C-alpha positions as CSV (number, residue, x, y, z in Angstrom):
1,X,-115.0,26.0,24.0
2,X,-111.8,27.3,25.5
3,X,-113.2,27.2,28.9
4,X,-114.2,23.5,28.4
5,X,-110.7,22.6,27.1
6,X,-109.1,24.3,30.1
7,X,-111.2,22.4,32.5
8,X,-110.4,18.9,31.2
9,X,-107.3,18.5,33.3
10,X,-109.4,19.5,36.3
11,X,-112.0,16.9,35.3
12,X,-109.5,14.1,35.2
13,X,-108.0,15.1,38.5
14,X,-111.5,15.1,40.1
15,X,-112.3,11.6,38.9
16,X,-108.9,10.3,40.0
17,X,-109.9,11.4,43.5
18,X,-113.2,9.8,43.1
19,X,-111.5,6.4,42.2
20,X,-109.3,6.8,45.2
21,X,-112.1,7.7,47.5
22,X,-114.3,4.8,46.4
23,X,-111.2,2.4,46.8
24,X,-111.1,3.6,50.4
25,X,-114.8,2.9,50.8
26,X,-114.4,-0.6,49.4
27,X,-111.7,-1.3,51.9
28,X,-113.9,0.2,54.7
29,X,-116.6,-2.2,53.7
30,X,-114.1,-5.2,54.3
31,X,-112.8,-4.2,57.6
32,X,-115.9,-2.7,59.4
33,X,-119.4,-4.0,60.1
34,X,-122.5,-2.2,58.8
35,X,-123.8,0.4,61.2
36,X,-122.4,3.4,63.0
37,X,-118.8,2.6,62.5
38,X,-119.0,2.1,58.8
39,X,-121.1,5.2,58.5
40,X,-118.6,7.4,60.3
41,X,-115.8,6.0,58.2
42,X,-117.7,6.8,55.0
43,X,-119.1,10.2,55.9
44,X,-116.0,12.1,55.0
45,X,-116.2,10.7,51.5
46,X,-119.8,11.8,51.3
47,X,-118.9,15.4,52.2
48,X,-115.9,15.2,49.8
49,X,-118.2,14.2,47.0
50,X,-120.3,17.3,47.7
51,X,-117.2,19.4,47.2
52,X,-115.5,17.8,44.2
53,X,-118.1,18.9,41.6
54,X,-117.7,22.6,42.6
55,X,-114.3,22.5,40.9
56,X,-116.0,22.0,37.5
57,X,-118.1,25.1,36.2
58,X,-119.0,24.0,32.7
59,X,-122.3,22.3,32.2
60,X,-121.0,19.4,30.0
61,X,-118.4,18.3,32.8
62,X,-119.8,19.9,36.0
63,X,-123.4,18.8,35.4
64,X,-123.0,15.0,34.9
65,X,-120.3,15.0,37.7
66,X,-122.6,16.7,40.1
67,X,-125.3,14.2,39.4
68,X,-123.0,11.1,39.6
69,X,-121.2,12.2,42.8
70,X,-123.1,14.6,45.0
71,X,-126.4,12.7,44.4
72,X,-126.1,9.2,43.1
73,X,-122.8,8.1,44.7
74,X,-123.6,9.6,48.1
75,X,-127.0,7.9,48.2
76,X,-125.4,4.6,47.4
77,X,-122.6,5.0,49.9
78,X,-125.1,5.8,52.7
79,X,-127.1,2.7,51.9
80,X,-123.8,0.7,51.8
81,X,-122.9,2.0,55.3
82,X,-126.3,0.4,56.5
83,X,-125.7,-2.8,54.5
84,X,-128.4,-1.8,52.0
85,X,-128.5,-1.0,48.3
86,X,-126.5,-2.3,45.3
87,X,-123.1,-2.0,46.9
88,X,-124.0,-4.3,49.8
89,X,-123.7,-7.8,48.3
90,X,-122.8,-11.3,49.5
91,X,-120.1,-12.1,48.7
92,X,-118.7,-8.6,48.5
93,X,-118.3,-7.2,45.0
94,X,-114.9,-6.8,43.5
95,X,-113.3,-3.3,43.5
96,X,-113.5,-3.2,39.6
97,X,-117.2,-3.5,39.9
98,X,-117.7,-1.6,43.1
99,X,-116.3,1.8,41.7
100,X,-118.5,2.1,38.6
101,X,-121.5,0.6,40.5
102,X,-121.1,3.3,43.2
103,X,-121.0,6.3,41.0
104,X,-122.9,5.5,37.8
105,X,-126.6,4.8,37.4
106,X,-126.1,1.1,36.4
107,X,-127.0,-2.2,37.8
108,X,-125.5,-5.6,36.7
109,X,-127.7,-8.1,35.1
110,X,-127.7,-11.7,36.4
111,X,-124.9,-13.5,34.5
112,X,-126.5,-15.7,31.9
113,X,-123.4,-17.5,30.8
114,X,-123.9,-20.7,32.8
115,X,-127.5,-21.0,31.6
116,X,-126.4,-20.4,28.0
117,X,-123.9,-23.2,28.1
118,X,-126.7,-25.7,28.8
119,X,-128.7,-24.6,25.8
120,X,-128.6,-26.3,22.4
121,X,-126.5,-24.6,19.7
122,X,-129.6,-23.9,17.5
123,X,-131.3,-22.3,20.4
124,X,-128.4,-20.0,21.2
125,X,-128.3,-18.8,17.6
126,X,-132.0,-18.0,17.6
127,X,-131.7,-16.1,21.0
128,X,-128.8,-14.0,19.7
129,X,-131.1,-12.5,17.0
130,X,-133.3,-10.9,19.7
131,X,-132.2,-8.2,22.1
132,X,-132.7,-8.6,25.9
133,X,-135.6,-6.8,27.4
134,X,-135.0,-3.0,27.6
135,X,-131.8,-3.1,25.5
136,X,-132.0,-0.8,22.4
137,X,-130.8,-1.5,19.0
138,X,-128.1,0.3,17.2
139,X,-130.7,1.9,14.9
140,X,-132.5,3.2,18.0
141,X,-129.4,5.0,19.3
142,X,-128.4,6.4,15.9
143,X,-132.0,7.8,15.4
144,X,-131.8,9.4,18.8
145,X,-128.4,10.9,18.1
146,X,-129.7,12.5,14.9
147,X,-132.7,13.9,16.9
148,X,-130.3,15.2,19.6
149,X,-128.0,17.0,17.1
150,X,-130.9,18.4,15.2
151,X,-132.6,19.7,18.3
152,X,-129.2,21.1,19.4
153,X,-128.8,23.0,16.1
154,X,-132.3,24.3,16.3
155,X,-131.9,25.4,19.9
156,X,-128.9,27.6,19.0
157,X,-131.3,29.5,16.9
158,X,-133.9,30.0,19.7
159,X,-134.3,33.8,19.0
160,X,-136.4,32.8,16.0
161,X,-138.6,30.2,17.8
162,X,-141.7,30.5,19.8
163,X,-141.2,30.0,23.5
164,X,-143.6,27.0,23.9
165,X,-141.9,25.2,20.9
166,X,-138.6,25.9,22.5
167,X,-139.6,24.2,25.7
168,X,-140.7,21.2,23.8
169,X,-137.4,21.1,21.9
170,X,-135.5,21.5,25.1
171,X,-137.2,18.5,26.7
172,X,-136.3,16.4,23.6
173,X,-132.7,17.6,23.8
174,X,-132.5,16.8,27.5
175,X,-134.0,13.3,27.1
176,X,-132.0,12.3,24.1
177,X,-128.7,13.8,25.5
178,X,-129.2,12.1,28.9
179,X,-130.1,8.6,27.3
180,X,-127.2,8.8,24.9
181,X,-124.7,9.8,27.7
182,X,-125.8,7.0,30.1
183,X,-125.8,4.6,27.2
184,X,-122.2,5.5,26.3
185,X,-121.1,5.2,30.0
186,X,-122.7,1.9,30.2
187,X,-121.2,0.7,26.9
188,X,-117.7,1.7,28.0
189,X,-118.1,-0.1,31.4
190,X,-119.4,-3.1,29.5
191,X,-116.3,-3.2,27.3
192,X,-113.8,-2.9,30.2
193,X,-115.7,-5.0,32.8
194,X,-117.1,-7.6,30.4
195,X,-120.6,-7.6,31.9
196,X,-124.0,-6.5,30.8
197,X,-126.2,-3.7,32.4
198,X,-129.8,-3.1,33.1
199,X,-131.3,-0.4,30.8
200,X,-131.6,3.2,32.0
201,X,-134.7,4.0,30.1
202,X,-137.6,2.2,28.7
203,X,-139.0,4.4,26.1
204,X,-140.6,7.1,28.5
205,X,-142.6,8.6,25.7
206,X,-144.7,5.5,25.7
207,X,-145.8,5.9,29.3
208,X,-149.5,5.3,30.0
209,X,-149.5,7.2,33.3
210,X,-147.4,9.4,35.5
211,X,-146.7,6.4,37.8
212,X,-145.7,4.4,34.8
213,X,-143.3,7.2,33.6
214,X,-141.5,7.7,36.9
215,X,-141.7,4.2,38.2
216,X,-140.9,2.1,35.2
217,X,-139.6,4.1,32.3
218,X,-137.7,7.2,33.2
219,X,-134.2,6.9,34.6
220,X,-135.0,3.5,36.1
221,X,-131.8,3.1,38.2
222,X,-132.4,6.5,39.9
223,X,-136.0,5.5,40.8
224,X,-134.7,2.2,42.3
225,X,-132.1,4.2,44.5
226,X,-134.8,6.7,45.7
227,X,-137.0,4.0,47.0
228,X,-134.7,2.6,49.7
229,X,-133.0,6.0,50.5
230,X,-136.2,8.2,50.6
231,X,-139.4,6.2,50.5
232,X,-138.7,3.4,52.9
233,X,-137.1,5.6,55.8
234,X,-139.9,8.2,55.5
235,X,-142.6,5.4,55.6
236,X,-141.0,3.6,58.5
237,X,-140.9,6.9,60.5
238,X,-144.4,7.8,59.5
239,X,-145.7,4.3,60.6
240,X,-144.7,5.1,64.2
241,X,-146.0,8.5,64.2
242,X,-149.3,8.2,62.1
243,X,-149.9,4.5,62.0
244,X,-149.9,2.0,59.1
245,X,-153.1,3.4,57.5
246,X,-151.6,6.9,56.8
247,X,-147.9,6.1,56.7
248,X,-147.7,6.0,52.9
249,X,-149.0,9.5,52.4
250,X,-145.8,11.3,53.7
251,X,-143.7,8.8,51.9
252,X,-145.3,9.4,48.5
253,X,-145.3,13.1,49.2
254,X,-141.5,13.1,49.3
255,X,-141.4,12.2,45.6
256,X,-143.7,15.1,44.8
257,X,-141.3,17.5,46.6
C-alpha cells in the first residue's frame, strides 16, 4: 500500500505528459496530411508511450497505463497517421474528444439528440425507461462489484484453495475488475464530455462460440482496433503473396498468436 501511495505523484505526472503528447498529435493532424509526413511526426510519441508506463511498477497503476498507452493509444495513433481508425474523422474531432478517444477503449455513439427532439413527449418517456443496447443497469454493476470484492477476498486466502478453483476465481476477478474499471472510466468521461459511449463488454459469459466471444462480446473496442491494425494489413500483404483464396489464413492466424 505504501508503494502504491508513493507512486501516485508519478502516475499523475505520466498522465500529464500523455495529455501534452496527445495535444501535440491533435495539432499534427491539423497541419500535416495523412501518410509519411504525419507518421514521422507521430512516431516519437509512439516510442514515448512505450517508455512512460515503465515508470509505474505497481499492478494497479502500471497495468492499466501500459494497456492504455503502449498498446491501445499507439495502435490508434498509427492508424491516425494513415487517416484510418476512430481518430481520423471528418470534420476533425475536437481536442476534448480526441484525447480520451486516443488512449481509452471507448467509441462515441451517434448523437441521438436531434432525433429525440422530433419524437412526441409520450414516446420519449417510454424510451427513457429502457436502456440502450449493451448498456448495463446500476444493479448489474452493483452485482459485479460484489462478485469482484468477494473473489478478491477469497483470492487472498489462496493457500487454502484448490489450484483449479483458484484459476476459476482469478478469471472472475479479472473479468469483473476489468469491466468495472472500464465502466468507471467511461462514466467519468461521459460526465465531463457530455456524450454517451459504446459498451465495452456484452455479457461474455453468454457467448455461444469462440468467435462470438472474441468478436462480439469480450472487450469490443479492442477487437475493433485489432481489425484495421492487424487483420487488414496482413490480409492485404497475403493477397499479393498467396492470392485471394488463401489470404485470410495468415490474417486469422495473427489473432491466434
